[in-house]
C-alpha positions in Angstrom: 63.8 0.6 6.7 62.5 -1.9 4.6 61.0 -5.2 5.0 59.5 -8.4 4.0 55.9 -8.6 3.2 54.4 -12.2 3.8 51.9 -15.1 2.4 50.6 -17.6 4.5 48.8 -20.2 2.6 47.9 -24.4 2.6 48.3 -26.0 -0.7 46.5 -28.9 -1.9 47.9 -31.0 -4.1 51.9 -30.1 -2.4 52.3 -32.7 -0.8 51.3 -36.2 -0.3 49.7 -38.0 3.3 50.7 -41.2 4.5 48.2 -43.1 2.3 49.9 -41.2 -1.3 47.2 -39.2 -1.2 47.1 -35.1 -2.2 47.0 -33.9 1.2 48.0 -30.0 2.0 51.4 -28.8 2.5 52.3 -25.1 4.1 53.7 -21.9 2.5 55.5 -18.8 3.0 56.3 -16.2 0.4 58.1 -13.3 -0.1 55.4 -11.1 -1.8 57.6 -7.6 -1.5 58.5 -4.9 0.1 57.7 -2.1 2.2 58.1 1.0 4.7 55.3 1.3 6.3 53.6 -2.0 8.8 51.1 -3.2 6.9 48.3 -5.0 8.6 48.0 -9.0 7.6 44.3 -8.3 7.4 44.2 -5.7 4.7 46.7 -7.8 2.8 44.0 -10.8 2.9 41.8 -8.4 1.7 43.8 -7.5 -0.6 44.8 -11.8 -2.1 42.2 -11.3 -4.9 41.8 -14.7 -7.1 43.7 -12.9 -9.5 46.5 -12.7 -6.9 46.2 -16.4 -6.5 46.4 -17.1 -9.7 49.7 -15.5 -10.1 51.0 -16.8 -6.9 50.7 -19.9 -9.3 53.0 -19.4 -11.1 54.8 -18.9 -8.2 54.8 -22.0 -7.5 57.4 -23.6 -8.4 54.2 -27.1 -8.8 53.2 -27.6 -12.2 49.2 -29.1 -11.8 48.5 -26.3 -9.3 45.5 -24.3 -9.3 44.4 -21.2 -7.5 41.3 -23.4 -6.4 44.6 -25.6 -4.3 45.5 -22.3 -2.5 44.1 -21.3 0.9 45.7 -18.1 2.6 45.9 -18.6 6.8 47.0 -16.6 9.9 50.8 -16.3 10.3 50.2 -19.2 13.9 48.2 -21.0 11.7 50.5 -21.7 9.4 52.6 -22.2 11.9 51.2 -24.4 14.3 50.3 -26.8 11.1 53.0 -26.8 9.5 56.3 -25.0 11.6 57.0 -22.5 13.4 59.4 -19.4 10.7 61.0 -16.6 13.7 58.2 -14.5 12.5 54.9 -16.2 12.8 53.3 -15.3 15.9 53.9 -11.7 15.1 55.0 -10.9 11.6 56.6 -7.8 10.3 54.9 -6.8 7.7 
């Protein structure tokens, strides 16, 4: 059975702080479907600068650059940006 594969990011400039300055926000992006379990470390190891350029095109926000994206773990995403059902044990 196929399941969604997610990449978790923190994105600079996607939010603003209390002083109106750009800040980080979390993003959880479904990058496809797979019928096998993919270790998250394997997935993140393959997230190159080119892949980040493609992800920037997927984000519906102008002014975000690939260098503004930082790949994070599902646990870090849940801790800093809110819980998701599968953040602790993602089905990848």
